[in-house]
Biopython code that builds the backbone (N, CA, C, O; Angstrom):
import numpy as np
from Bio.PDB.StructureBuilder import StructureBuilder

atoms = [
    (1, "MET", "N", (121.116, 19.462, 255.660)),
    (1, "MET", "CA", (120.158, 19.694, 254.735)),
    (1, "MET", "C", (120.721, 20.956, 253.895)),
    (1, "MET", "O", (121.424, 21.772, 254.492)),
    (2, "GLU", "N", (120.467, 21.114, 252.696)),
    (2, "GLU", "CA", (121.024, 22.033, 251.932)),
    (2, "GLU", "C", (119.858, 23.077, 251.565)),
    (2, "GLU", "O", (118.688, 22.739, 251.386)),
    (3, "MET", "N", (120.366, 24.461, 251.475)),
    (3, "MET", "CA", (119.336, 25.435, 251.130)),
    (3, "MET", "C", (120.144, 26.080, 249.918)),
    (3, "MET", "O", (121.322, 26.430, 249.991)),
    (4, "LYS", "N", (119.345, 26.183, 248.811)),
    (4, "LYS", "CA", (119.839, 26.965, 247.545)),
    (4, "LYS", "C", (119.314, 28.426, 247.738)),
    (4, "LYS", "O", (118.131, 28.684, 247.962)),
    (5, "ARG", "N", (120.310, 29.355, 247.630)),
    (5, "ARG", "CA", (120.036, 30.668, 247.702)),
    (5, "ARG", "C", (119.673, 31.246, 246.160)),
    (5, "ARG", "O", (120.246, 30.751, 245.189)),
    (6, "PHE", "N", (118.818, 32.179, 246.022)),
    (6, "PHE", "CA", (118.533, 32.826, 244.835)),
    (6, "PHE", "C", (118.728, 34.286, 244.851)),
    (6, "PHE", "O", (118.294, 34.960, 245.786)),
    (7, "GLU", "N", (119.398, 34.833, 243.801)),
    (7, "GLU", "CA", (119.717, 36.207, 243.723)),
    (7, "GLU", "C", (118.490, 37.074, 243.231)),
    (7, "GLU", "O", (118.471, 38.270, 243.524)),
    (8, "GLU", "N", (117.555, 36.561, 242.558)),
    (8, "GLU", "CA", (116.447, 37.192, 242.058)),
    (8, "GLU", "C", (115.572, 37.991, 243.161)),
    (8, "GLU", "O", (115.569, 37.581, 244.321)),
    (9, "ARG", "N", (114.985, 38.896, 242.866)),
    (9, "ARG", "CA", (113.819, 39.660, 243.722)),
    (9, "ARG", "C", (112.472, 39.219, 243.266)),
    (9, "ARG", "O", (112.196, 39.146, 242.068)),
    (10, "PHE", "N", (111.575, 38.905, 244.284)),
    (10, "PHE", "CA", (110.310, 38.519, 244.029)),
    (10, "PHE", "C", (109.369, 39.483, 244.677)),
    (10, "PHE", "O", (109.719, 40.266, 245.560)),
    (11, "SER", "N", (107.993, 39.375, 244.131)),
    (11, "SER", "CA", (106.897, 40.095, 244.489)),
    (11, "SER", "C", (105.743, 39.072, 244.873)),
    (11, "SER", "O", (105.527, 38.033, 244.249)),
    (12, "VAL", "N", (105.041, 39.500, 245.970)),
    (12, "VAL", "CA", (103.780, 38.646, 246.223)),
    (12, "VAL", "C", (102.666, 39.506, 245.752)),
    (12, "VAL", "O", (102.680, 40.693, 246.075)),
    (13, "CYS", "N", (101.678, 39.024, 245.004)),
    (13, "CYS", "CA", (100.661, 39.869, 244.322)),
    (13, "CYS", "C", (99.298, 39.230, 244.473)),
    (13, "CYS", "O", (99.075, 38.035, 244.672)),
    (14, "LYS", "N", (98.349, 40.293, 244.336)),
    (14, "LYS", "CA", (96.971, 39.652, 244.203)),
    (14, "LYS", "C", (96.477, 40.273, 242.787)),
    (14, "LYS", "O", (96.591, 41.481, 242.582)),
    (15, "VAL", "N", (95.960, 39.452, 241.881)),
    (15, "VAL", "CA", (95.666, 39.972, 240.559)),
    (15, "VAL", "C", (94.218, 39.708, 240.169)),
    (15, "VAL", "O", (93.556, 38.803, 240.676)),
    (16, "ARG", "N", (93.767, 40.535, 239.252)),
    (16, "ARG", "CA", (92.332, 40.488, 238.843)),
    (16, "ARG", "C", (92.128, 39.104, 238.120)),
    (16, "ARG", "O", (91.123, 38.451, 238.403)),
    (17, "ASP", "N", (92.966, 38.660, 237.268)),
    (17, "ASP", "CA", (92.879, 37.417, 236.515)),
    (17, "ASP", "C", (94.393, 37.119, 236.117)),
    (17, "ASP", "O", (95.375, 37.832, 236.321)),
    (18, "TYR", "N", (94.326, 36.001, 235.557)),
    (18, "TYR", "CA", (95.709, 35.429, 235.202)),
    (18, "TYR", "C", (96.075, 35.559, 233.656)),
    (18, "TYR", "O", (96.935, 34.856, 233.124)),
    (19, "SER", "N", (95.333, 36.531, 232.994)),
    (19, "SER", "CA", (95.405, 36.731, 231.568)),
    (19, "SER", "C", (96.767, 37.272, 231.230)),
    (19, "SER", "O", (97.297, 36.907, 230.181)),
    (20, "GLU", "N", (97.395, 38.139, 232.059)),
    (20, "GLU", "CA", (98.740, 38.736, 231.849)),
    (20, "GLU", "C", (99.959, 38.001, 232.454)),
    (20, "GLU", "O", (101.114, 38.421, 232.383)),
    (21, "VAL", "N", (99.587, 36.908, 233.029)),
    (21, "VAL", "CA", (100.681, 36.015, 233.619)),
    (21, "VAL", "C", (101.491, 35.347, 232.628)),
    (21, "VAL", "O", (100.852, 34.640, 231.848)),
    (22, "ASN", "N", (102.638, 35.394, 232.480)),
    (22, "ASN", "CA", (103.512, 34.622, 231.507)),
    (22, "ASN", "C", (103.843, 33.278, 232.110)),
    (22, "ASN", "O", (104.740, 33.240, 232.952)),
    (23, "LEU", "N", (103.202, 32.154, 231.761)),
    (23, "LEU", "CA", (103.511, 30.879, 232.278)),
    (23, "LEU", "C", (104.866, 30.389, 232.026)),
    (23, "LEU", "O", (105.344, 29.480, 232.704)),
    (24, "ALA", "N", (105.527, 30.983, 231.035)),
    (24, "ALA", "CA", (106.929, 30.545, 230.853)),
    (24, "ALA", "C", (108.103, 31.194, 231.682)),
    (24, "ALA", "O", (109.295, 30.932, 231.521)),
    (25, "ASP", "N", (107.581, 32.073, 232.584)),
    (25, "ASP", "CA", (108.441, 32.631, 233.448)),
    (25, "ASP", "C", (109.387, 31.713, 234.251)),
    (25, "ASP", "O", (108.897, 30.653, 234.639)),
    (26, "LYS", "N", (110.706, 31.982, 234.561)),
    (26, "LYS", "CA", (111.456, 31.256, 235.326)),
    (26, "LYS", "C", (110.912, 30.712, 236.729)),
    (26, "LYS", "O", (111.047, 29.552, 237.120)),
    (27, "PHE", "N", (110.324, 31.663, 237.365)),
    (27, "PHE", "CA", (109.717, 31.258, 238.614)),
    (27, "PHE", "C", (108.357, 32.004, 238.676)),
    (27, "PHE", "O", (108.202, 33.196, 238.410)),
    (28, "LEU", "N", (107.352, 31.093, 239.082)),
    (28, "LEU", "CA", (105.863, 31.616, 239.068)),
    (28, "LEU", "C", (105.245, 30.663, 239.967)),
    (28, "LEU", "O", (105.361, 29.449, 239.798)),
    (29, "PHE", "N", (104.520, 31.240, 241.020)),
    (29, "PHE", "CA", (103.754, 30.363, 241.867)),
    (29, "PHE", "C", (102.277, 31.070, 241.853)),
    (29, "PHE", "O", (102.101, 32.267, 242.078)),
    (30, "VAL", "N", (101.304, 30.178, 241.566)),
    (30, "VAL", "CA", (100.038, 30.770, 241.318)),
    (30, "VAL", "C", (99.133, 30.053, 242.371)),
    (30, "VAL", "O", (99.277, 28.850, 242.587)),
    (31, "GLY", "N", (98.174, 30.825, 243.039)),
    (31, "GLY", "CA", (97.217, 30.405, 244.003)),
    (31, "GLY", "C", (95.947, 30.956, 243.778)),
    (31, "GLY", "O", (95.772, 32.165, 243.624)),
    (32, "LYS", "N", (94.933, 30.002, 243.749)),
    (32, "LYS", "CA", (93.552, 30.449, 243.498)),
    (32, "LYS", "C", (92.654, 29.807, 244.624)),
    (32, "LYS", "O", (92.672, 28.632, 244.989)),
    (33, "THR", "N", (91.928, 30.754, 245.057)),
    (33, "THR", "CA", (90.755, 30.292, 246.167)),
    (33, "THR", "C", (89.520, 30.820, 245.811)),
    (33, "THR", "O", (89.384, 31.452, 244.763)),
    (34, "ASP", "N", (88.533, 30.603, 246.649)),
    (34, "ASP", "CA", (87.228, 31.304, 246.486)),
    (34, "ASP", "C", (87.224, 32.743, 246.706)),
    (34, "ASP", "O", (86.292, 33.469, 246.361)),
    (35, "GLU", "N", (88.386, 33.182, 247.344)),
    (35, "GLU", "CA", (88.402, 34.562, 247.818)),
    (35, "GLU", "C", (89.442, 35.462, 246.907)),
    (35, "GLU", "O", (89.258, 36.676, 246.826)),
    (36, "GLU", "N", (90.354, 34.934, 246.341)),
    (36, "GLU", "CA", (91.478, 35.628, 245.658)),
    (36, "GLU", "C", (92.172, 34.832, 244.624)),
    (36, "GLU", "O", (92.130, 33.604, 244.547)),
    (37, "LEU", "N", (92.826, 35.645, 243.818)),
    (37, "LEU", "CA", (93.814, 35.077, 242.896)),
    (37, "LEU", "C", (95.177, 35.665, 243.288)),
    (37, "LEU", "O", (95.418, 36.864, 243.149)),
    (38, "SER", "N", (96.092, 34.754, 243.801)),
    (38, "SER", "CA", (97.469, 35.136, 244.114)),
    (38, "SER", "C", (98.558, 34.688, 243.128)),
    (38, "SER", "O", (98.383, 33.768, 242.329)),
    (39, "LEU", "N", (99.786, 35.455, 243.244)),
    (39, "LEU", "CA", (100.764, 35.240, 242.443)),
    (39, "LEU", "C", (102.086, 35.600, 243.132)),
    (39, "LEU", "O", (102.255, 36.668, 243.721)),
    (40, "VAL", "N", (102.919, 34.734, 243.029)),
    (40, "VAL", "CA", (104.291, 35.076, 243.533)),
    (40, "VAL", "C", (105.211, 34.890, 242.238)),
    (40, "VAL", "O", (105.164, 33.858, 241.569)),
    (41, "CYS", "N", (106.076, 35.997, 241.923)),
    (41, "CYS", "CA", (106.784, 36.036, 240.603)),
    (41, "CYS", "C", (107.939, 36.958, 240.853)),
    (41, "CYS", "O", (108.132, 37.661, 241.845)),
    (42, "LEU", "N", (108.697, 36.825, 239.736)),
    (42, "LEU", "CA", (109.905, 37.801, 239.808)),
    (42, "LEU", "C", (109.355, 39.356, 239.708)),
    (42, "LEU", "O", (108.404, 39.677, 238.996)),
    (43, "THR", "N", (110.039, 40.184, 240.459)),
    (43, "THR", "CA", (109.554, 41.468, 240.581)),
    (43, "THR", "C", (109.484, 42.139, 239.151)),
    (43, "THR", "O", (108.647, 43.017, 238.940)),
    (44, "ASP", "N", (110.330, 41.740, 238.208)),
    (44, "ASP", "CA", (110.556, 42.470, 236.991)),
    (44, "ASP", "C", (109.303, 41.893, 235.960)),
    (44, "ASP", "O", (109.104, 42.394, 234.854)),
    (45, "THR", "N", (108.558, 40.845, 236.470)),
    (45, "THR", "CA", (107.481, 40.379, 235.625)),
    (45, "THR", "C", (106.157, 40.438, 236.230)),
    (45, "THR", "O", (105.235, 39.705, 235.872)),
    (46, "VAL", "N", (106.066, 41.345, 237.182)),
    (46, "VAL", "CA", (104.649, 41.536, 237.846)),
    (46, "VAL", "C", (103.678, 42.035, 236.601)),
    (46, "VAL", "O", (104.032, 42.944, 235.850)),
    (47, "PRO", "N", (102.527, 41.404, 236.476)),
    (47, "PRO", "CA", (101.637, 41.823, 235.470)),
    (47, "PRO", "C", (100.847, 43.090, 235.828)),
    (47, "PRO", "O", (100.471, 43.270, 236.986)),
    (48, "SER", "N", (100.595, 43.959, 234.859)),
    (48, "SER", "CA", (99.906, 45.126, 235.076)),
    (48, "SER", "C", (98.618, 45.211, 235.571)),
    (48, "SER", "O", (98.156, 46.255, 236.029)),
    (49, "ASN", "N", (97.889, 43.950, 235.488)),
    (49, "ASN", "CA", (96.641, 43.885, 236.194)),
    (49, "ASN", "C", (96.674, 43.431, 237.683)),
    (49, "ASN", "O", (95.711, 42.892, 238.229)),
    (50, "THR", "N", (97.701, 43.659, 238.213)),
    (50, "THR", "CA", (97.890, 43.333, 239.812)),
    (50, "THR", "C", (97.064, 44.390, 240.546)),
    (50, "THR", "O", (97.119, 45.581, 240.239)),
    (51, "ILE", "N", (96.313, 43.919, 241.505)),
    (51, "ILE", "CA", (95.595, 44.786, 242.403)),
    (51, "ILE", "C", (96.279, 45.122, 243.562)),
    (51, "ILE", "O", (96.084, 46.280, 243.932)),
    (52, "GLU", "N", (97.032, 44.442, 244.250)),
    (52, "GLU", "CA", (97.846, 44.779, 245.306)),
    (52, "GLU", "C", (99.196, 43.832, 245.120)),
    (52, "GLU", "O", (99.207, 42.722, 244.588)),
    (53, "ARG", "N", (100.287, 44.510, 245.664)),
    (53, "ARG", "CA", (101.499, 43.767, 245.517)),
    (53, "ARG", "C", (102.488, 44.228, 246.726)),
    (53, "ARG", "O", (102.416, 45.339, 247.253)),
    (54, "GLU", "N", (103.340, 43.306, 247.060)),
    (54, "GLU", "CA", (104.387, 43.526, 248.001)),
    (54, "GLU", "C", (105.679, 43.204, 247.482)),
    (54, "GLU", "O", (105.962, 42.011, 247.379)),
    (55, "ASP", "N", (106.458, 44.020, 247.160)),
    (55, "ASP", "CA", (107.865, 43.786, 246.641)),
    (55, "ASP", "C", (108.894, 43.712, 247.605)),
    (55, "ASP", "O", (108.686, 44.142, 248.740)),
    (56, "GLY", "N", (110.074, 43.176, 247.260)),
    (56, "GLY", "CA", (111.320, 43.166, 248.238)),
    (56, "GLY", "C", (111.346, 41.827, 249.016)),
    (56, "GLY", "O", (111.601, 41.822, 250.220)),
    (57, "TRP", "N", (111.059, 40.591, 248.267)),
    (57, "TRP", "CA", (111.211, 39.394, 248.755)),
    (57, "TRP", "C", (112.370, 38.759, 248.128)),
    (57, "TRP", "O", (112.650, 39.055, 246.966)),
    (58, "ARG", "N", (113.069, 37.918, 248.781)),
    (58, "ARG", "CA", (114.141, 36.996, 248.318)),
    (58, "ARG", "C", (113.826, 35.631, 248.677)),
    (58, "ARG", "O", (113.069, 35.416, 249.623)),
    (59, "ALA", "N", (114.374, 34.623, 247.958)),
    (59, "ALA", "CA", (113.980, 33.297, 248.073)),
    (59, "ALA", "C", (115.072, 32.332, 248.274)),
    (59, "ALA", "O", (116.204, 32.573, 247.853)),
    (60, "MET", "N", (114.762, 31.201, 248.928)),
    (60, "MET", "CA", (115.777, 30.096, 249.047)),
    (60, "MET", "C", (114.905, 28.735, 248.952)),
    (60, "MET", "O", (113.718, 28.733, 249.275)),
    (61, "ARG", "N", (115.479, 27.745, 248.553)),
    (61, "ARG", "CA", (114.916, 26.528, 248.362)),
    (61, "ARG", "C", (115.341, 25.475, 249.152)),
    (61, "ARG", "O", (116.557, 25.505, 249.342)),
    (62, "ILE", "N", (114.793, 24.606, 249.650)),
    (62, "ILE", "CA", (115.168, 23.233, 250.355)),
    (62, "ILE", "C", (115.616, 22.434, 249.112)),
    (62, "ILE", "O", (114.773, 22.209, 248.243)),
    (63, "GLN", "N", (116.947, 21.966, 248.956)),
    (63, "GLN", "CA", (117.541, 21.327, 247.864)),
    (63, "GLN", "C", (116.928, 19.950, 247.937)),
    (63, "GLN", "O", (116.666, 19.476, 249.043)),
    (64, "GLY", "N", (116.686, 19.292, 246.847)),
    (64, "GLY", "CA", (116.313, 17.937, 246.621)),
    (64, "GLY", "C", (114.891, 17.714, 246.623)),
    (64, "GLY", "O", (114.173, 18.668, 246.922)),
    (65, "GLU", "N", (114.340, 16.541, 246.319)),
    (65, "GLU", "CA", (113.101, 16.107, 246.448)),
    (65, "GLU", "C", (112.663, 15.668, 247.825)),
    (65, "GLU", "O", (113.250, 14.750, 248.398)),
    (66, "LEU", "N", (111.693, 16.275, 248.339)),
    (66, "LEU", "CA", (111.232, 15.894, 249.741)),
    (66, "LEU", "C", (110.126, 14.863, 249.633)),
    (66, "LEU", "O", (109.178, 15.021, 248.864)),
    (67, "ASP", "N", (110.259, 13.829, 250.400)),
    (67, "ASP", "CA", (109.252, 12.934, 250.474)),
    (67, "ASP", "C", (108.176, 13.362, 251.376)),
    (67, "ASP", "O", (108.412, 13.935, 252.440)),
    (68, "PHE", "N", (106.867, 13.056, 250.910)),
    (68, "PHE", "CA", (105.659, 13.414, 251.605)),
    (68, "PHE", "C", (105.680, 13.167, 253.083)),
    (68, "PHE", "O", (105.256, 13.933, 253.947)),
    (69, "SER", "N", (106.252, 11.946, 253.261)),
    (69, "SER", "CA", (106.225, 11.398, 254.748)),
    (69, "SER", "C", (107.153, 12.005, 255.587)),
    (69, "SER", "O", (107.124, 11.645, 256.764)),
    (70, "LEU", "N", (108.154, 13.031, 255.181)),
    (70, "LEU", "CA", (109.034, 13.743, 255.976)),
    (70, "LEU", "C", (108.079, 14.801, 256.771)),
    (70, "LEU", "O", (107.170, 15.426, 256.224)),
    (71, "ILE", "N", (108.404, 14.892, 258.047)),
    (71, "ILE", "CA", (107.598, 15.870, 258.913)),
    (71, "ILE", "C", (108.512, 16.882, 259.570)),
    (71, "ILE", "O", (109.591, 16.562, 260.068)),
    (72, "GLY", "N", (108.029, 18.134, 259.550)),
    (72, "GLY", "CA", (108.802, 19.065, 260.360)),
    (72, "GLY", "C", (109.753, 19.892, 259.646)),
    (72, "GLY", "O", (110.210, 20.847, 260.274)),
    (73, "ILE", "N", (110.139, 19.711, 258.453)),
    (73, "ILE", "CA", (111.212, 20.367, 257.913)),
    (73, "ILE", "C", (111.048, 21.779, 257.784)),
    (73, "ILE", "O", (111.945, 22.565, 258.090)),
    (74, "LEU", "N", (109.749, 22.188, 257.270)),
    (74, "LEU", "CA", (109.378, 23.625, 257.151)),
    (74, "LEU", "C", (109.192, 24.282, 258.502)),
    (74, "LEU", "O", (109.455, 25.464, 258.720)),
    (75, "SER", "N", (108.720, 23.431, 259.387)),
    (75, "SER", "CA", (108.497, 23.967, 260.847)),
    (75, "SER", "C", (109.743, 24.242, 261.480)),
    (75, "SER", "O", (109.818, 25.212, 262.235)),
    (76, "LYS", "N", (110.759, 23.491, 261.261)),
    (76, "LYS", "CA", (112.158, 23.702, 261.940)),
    (76, "LYS", "C", (112.732, 25.005, 261.395)),
    (76, "LYS", "O", (113.264, 25.834, 262.134)),
    (77, "ILE", "N", (112.595, 25.173, 259.956)),
    (77, "ILE", "CA", (113.209, 26.450, 259.490)),
    (77, "ILE", "C", (112.509, 27.572, 259.944)),
    (77, "ILE", "O", (113.125, 28.524, 260.423)),
    (78, "SER", "N", (111.092, 27.566, 259.830)),
    (78, "SER", "CA", (110.274, 28.770, 260.296)),
    (78, "SER", "C", (110.474, 29.133, 261.706)),
    (78, "SER", "O", (110.413, 30.297, 262.100)),
    (79, "THR", "N", (110.731, 28.049, 262.514)),
    (79, "THR", "CA", (111.029, 28.297, 263.982)),
    (79, "THR", "C", (112.338, 29.013, 264.263)),
    (79, "THR", "O", (112.390, 29.904, 265.111)),
    (80, "ILE", "N", (113.407, 28.627, 263.550)),
    (80, "ILE", "CA", (114.659, 29.148, 263.622)),
    (80, "ILE", "C", (114.603, 30.697, 263.216)),
    (80, "ILE", "O", (115.199, 31.528, 263.902)),
    (81, "LEU", "N", (113.856, 31.067, 262.059)),
    (81, "LEU", "CA", (113.814, 32.412, 261.756)),
    (81, "LEU", "C", (112.678, 33.113, 262.591)),
    (81, "LEU", "O", (112.887, 34.303, 262.826)),
    (82, "ALA", "N", (111.476, 32.558, 263.093)),
    (82, "ALA", "CA", (110.690, 33.191, 263.862)),
    (82, "ALA", "C", (111.421, 33.597, 265.207)),
    (82, "ALA", "O", (111.298, 34.742, 265.643)),
    (83, "ASP", "N", (112.095, 32.756, 265.782)),
    (83, "ASP", "CA", (112.734, 33.030, 266.947)),
    (83, "ASP", "C", (113.788, 34.098, 266.922)),
    (83, "ASP", "O", (114.283, 34.539, 267.959)),
    (84, "ASN", "N", (114.145, 34.531, 265.649)),
    (84, "ASN", "CA", (115.033, 35.738, 265.403)),
    (84, "ASN", "C", (114.285, 36.917, 264.854)),
    (84, "ASN", "O", (114.902, 37.895, 264.434)),
    (85, "LYS", "N", (112.948, 36.854, 264.844)),
    (85, "LYS", "CA", (112.146, 37.938, 264.347)),
    (85, "LYS", "C", (112.205, 38.146, 262.966)),
    (85, "LYS", "O", (112.134, 39.284, 262.502)),
    (86, "ILE", "N", (112.339, 37.059, 262.203)),
    (86, "ILE", "CA", (112.280, 37.050, 260.664)),
    (86, "ILE", "C", (111.061, 36.272, 260.259)),
    (86, "ILE", "O", (110.955, 35.065, 260.478)),
    (87, "GLY", "N", (110.023, 37.093, 259.583)),
    (87, "GLY", "CA", (108.882, 36.489, 258.908)),
    (87, "GLY", "C", (109.205, 35.813, 257.663)),
    (87, "GLY", "O", (110.136, 36.146, 256.931)),
    (88, "ILE", "N", (108.388, 34.834, 257.445)),
    (88, "ILE", "CA", (108.638, 34.116, 255.989)),
    (88, "ILE", "C", (107.243, 34.053, 255.218)),
    (88, "ILE", "O", (106.156, 34.216, 255.770)),
    (89, "PHE", "N", (107.415, 33.817, 253.979)),
    (89, "PHE", "CA", (106.329, 33.491, 253.078)),
    (89, "PHE", "C", (106.683, 32.263, 252.411)),
    (89, "PHE", "O", (107.514, 32.325, 251.506)),
    (90, "ALA", "N", (106.123, 31.052, 252.759)),
    (90, "ALA", "CA", (106.422, 29.858, 252.257)),
    (90, "ALA", "C", (105.610, 29.259, 251.117)),
    (90, "ALA", "O", (104.383, 29.201, 251.193)),
    (91, "VAL", "N", (106.290, 28.809, 250.054)),
    (91, "VAL", "CA", (105.443, 28.140, 248.897)),
    (91, "VAL", "C", (105.918, 26.733, 248.822)),
    (91, "VAL", "O", (107.114, 26.452, 248.902)),
    (92, "SER", "N", (104.987, 25.860, 248.667)),
    (92, "SER", "CA", (105.288, 24.449, 248.508)),
    (92, "SER", "C", (105.038, 24.074, 247.089)),
    (92, "SER", "O", (104.098, 24.541, 246.447)),
    (93, "THR", "N", (105.899, 23.221, 246.612)),
    (93, "THR", "CA", (105.676, 22.538, 245.074)),
    (93, "THR", "C", (105.561, 21.048, 245.470)),
    (93, "THR", "O", (105.568, 20.699, 246.651)),
    (94, "TYR", "N", (105.464, 20.251, 244.519)),
    (94, "TYR", "CA", (105.330, 19.034, 244.672)),
    (94, "TYR", "C", (106.627, 18.288, 245.099)),
    (94, "TYR", "O", (106.557, 17.241, 245.743)),
    (95, "ASN", "N", (107.915, 18.893, 244.698)),
    (95, "ASN", "CA", (109.074, 18.300, 245.020)),
    (95, "ASN", "C", (109.673, 18.961, 246.388)),
    (95, "ASN", "O", (110.381, 18.303, 247.150)),
    (96, "THR", "N", (109.358, 20.194, 246.605)),
    (96, "THR", "CA", (110.170, 20.864, 247.763)),
    (96, "THR", "C", (109.394, 22.116, 248.301)),
    (96, "THR", "O", (108.259, 22.371, 247.899)),
    (97, "ASP", "N", (110.077, 22.921, 249.267)),
    (97, "ASP", "CA", (109.486, 24.117, 249.654)),
    (97, "ASP", "C", (110.545, 25.199, 249.405)),
    (97, "ASP", "O", (111.763, 25.028, 249.443)),
    (98, "TYR", "N", (109.845, 26.417, 249.127)),
    (98, "TYR", "CA", (110.563, 27.679, 248.959)),
    (98, "TYR", "C", (110.229, 28.567, 250.081)),
    (98, "TYR", "O", (109.077, 28.716, 250.488)),
    (99, "ILE", "N", (111.213, 29.128, 250.550)),
    (99, "ILE", "CA", (111.125, 30.124, 251.827)),
    (99, "ILE", "C", (111.537, 31.391, 251.309)),
    (99, "ILE", "O", (112.680, 31.577, 250.893)),
    (100, "LEU", "N", (110.490, 32.429, 251.319)),
    (100, "LEU", "CA", (110.725, 33.782, 251.028)),
    (100, "LEU", "C", (110.816, 34.710, 252.238)),
    (100, "LEU", "O", (109.938, 34.702, 253.101)),
    (101, "VAL", "N", (111.886, 35.511, 252.298)),
    (101, "VAL", "CA", (112.018, 36.439, 253.482)),
    (101, "VAL", "C", (112.240, 37.794, 252.848)),
    (101, "VAL", "O", (112.719, 37.882, 251.718)),
    (102, "LYS", "N", (111.856, 38.976, 253.650)),
    (102, "LYS", "CA", (112.030, 40.203, 253.083)),
    (102, "LYS", "C", (113.693, 40.483, 252.816)),
    (102, "LYS", "O", (114.573, 39.952, 253.494)),
    (103, "GLU", "N", (113.899, 41.264, 251.885)),
    (103, "GLU", "CA", (115.134, 41.452, 251.268)),
    (103, "GLU", "C", (116.177, 41.862, 252.612)),
    (103, "GLU", "O", (117.264, 41.310, 252.783)),
    (104, "GLU", "N", (115.673, 42.829, 253.429)),
    (104, "GLU", "CA", (116.483, 43.342, 254.551)),
    (104, "GLU", "C", (116.884, 42.168, 255.433)),
    (104, "GLU", "O", (117.884, 42.297, 256.139)),
    (105, "ASN", "N", (116.235, 41.109, 255.451)),
    (105, "ASN", "CA", (116.455, 40.045, 256.440)),
    (105, "ASN", "C", (117.237, 38.858, 255.742)),
    (105, "ASN", "O", (117.784, 37.991, 256.423)),
    (106, "TYR", "N", (117.268, 38.851, 254.491)),
    (106, "TYR", "CA", (117.703, 37.672, 253.708)),
    (106, "TYR", "C", (119.188, 37.174, 254.157)),
    (106, "TYR", "O", (119.287, 36.001, 254.516)),
    (107, "GLU", "N", (120.325, 37.985, 254.157)),
    (107, "GLU", "CA", (121.405, 37.435, 254.509)),
    (107, "GLU", "C", (121.617, 36.983, 255.965)),
    (107, "GLU", "O", (122.357, 36.060, 256.307)),
    (108, "ARG", "N", (120.818, 37.806, 256.832)),
    (108, "ARG", "CA", (120.760, 37.232, 258.287)),
    (108, "ARG", "C", (120.072, 35.769, 258.317)),
    (108, "ARG", "O", (120.620, 34.807, 258.855)),
    (109, "ALA", "N", (118.920, 35.710, 257.736)),
    (109, "ALA", "CA", (118.391, 34.409, 257.749)),
    (109, "ALA", "C", (119.200, 33.268, 257.130)),
    (109, "ALA", "O", (119.137, 32.140, 257.618)),
    (110, "LEU", "N", (119.927, 33.529, 256.108)),
    (110, "LEU", "CA", (120.865, 32.507, 255.660)),
    (110, "LEU", "C", (121.870, 32.228, 256.642)),
    (110, "LEU", "O", (122.171, 31.058, 256.880)),
    (111, "GLY", "N", (122.493, 33.314, 257.319)),
    (111, "GLY", "CA", (123.479, 32.867, 258.279)),
    (111, "GLY", "C", (122.803, 32.204, 259.538)),
    (111, "GLY", "O", (123.467, 31.395, 260.185)),
    (112, "LEU", "N", (121.729, 32.457, 259.853)),
    (112, "LEU", "CA", (121.088, 31.880, 260.956)),
    (112, "LEU", "C", (120.860, 30.316, 260.579)),
    (112, "LEU", "O", (121.105, 29.395, 261.358)),
    (113, "LEU", "N", (120.378, 30.169, 259.331)),
    (113, "LEU", "CA", (120.239, 28.672, 258.937)),
    (113, "LEU", "C", (121.578, 27.953, 258.912)),
    (113, "LEU", "O", (121.700, 26.817, 259.371)),
    (114, "LYS", "N", (122.533, 28.604, 258.393)),
    (114, "LYS", "CA", (123.870, 28.000, 258.342)),
    (114, "LYS", "C", (124.414, 27.719, 259.829)),
    (114, "LYS", "O", (124.985, 26.675, 260.142)),
    (115, "ASP", "N", (124.161, 28.793, 260.707)),
    (115, "ASP", "CA", (124.669, 28.448, 262.176)),
    (115, "ASP", "C", (123.835, 27.342, 262.775)),
    (115, "ASP", "O", (124.302, 26.817, 263.786)),
    (116, "ASN", "N", (122.678, 26.900, 262.319)),
    (116, "ASN", "CA", (121.919, 25.809, 262.777)),
    (116, "ASN", "C", (122.121, 24.508, 261.860)),
    (116, "ASN", "O", (121.271, 23.619, 261.832)),
    (117, "GLY", "N", (123.183, 24.464, 261.190)),
    (117, "GLY", "CA", (123.569, 23.263, 260.519)),
    (117, "GLY", "C", (123.189, 23.075, 259.051)),
    (117, "GLY", "O", (123.525, 22.058, 258.444)),
    (118, "TYR", "N", (122.472, 24.082, 258.473)),
    (118, "TYR", "CA", (122.016, 24.095, 257.185)),
    (118, "TYR", "C", (123.281, 24.467, 256.200)),
    (118, "TYR", "O", (124.001, 25.399, 256.558)),
    (119, "LYS", "N", (123.550, 23.849, 255.103)),
    (119, "LYS", "CA", (124.348, 24.174, 254.153)),
    (119, "LYS", "C", (123.911, 25.150, 253.059)),
    (119, "LYS", "O", (122.959, 24.850, 252.340)),
    (120, "ILE", "N", (124.517, 26.221, 252.913)),
    (120, "ILE", "CA", (123.854, 27.218, 251.817)),
    (120, "ILE", "C", (124.711, 27.085, 250.512)),
    (120, "ILE", "O", (125.938, 27.187, 250.483)),
    (121, "VAL", "N", (123.999, 26.874, 249.568)),
    (121, "VAL", "CA", (124.569, 26.699, 248.206)),
    (121, "VAL", "C", (124.135, 27.618, 247.192)),
    (121, "VAL", "O", (124.572, 27.522, 246.045)),
]
sb = StructureBuilder()
sb.init_structure("model")
sb.init_model(0)
sb.init_chain("A")
sb.init_seg("    ")
for serial, (resi, resn, name, xyz) in enumerate(atoms, 1):
    if name == "N":
        sb.init_residue(resn, " ", resi, " ")
    sb.init_atom(name, np.array(xyz, "f"), 0.0, 1.0, " ", f" {name:<3s}", serial, name[0])
structure = sb.get_structure()
């Protein structure tokens, strides 16, 4: 399985509303529940109406489109990283999964995945 690395820096945010979010941004993940409005975006595009934020995230993506019948892909990756004391923030899209880790763990996370048979591109 291939993992695509990204050089961009990401932030995980809680926002008042989405009025200042630029939907044309290259990367943007929006989550809305009855309790909060969340946003994962590039650090340099964090909107000014952010209530809370955590910077310092880096991302990788499972390459290709994942069929919904596939089981355990994210679980295997998260287990490899958790066994090595690396926490993740996962975001799923229709096609695939994105795994974010803190910047200080990023290169080590990629190395661990490579050591466990993942191809890093």
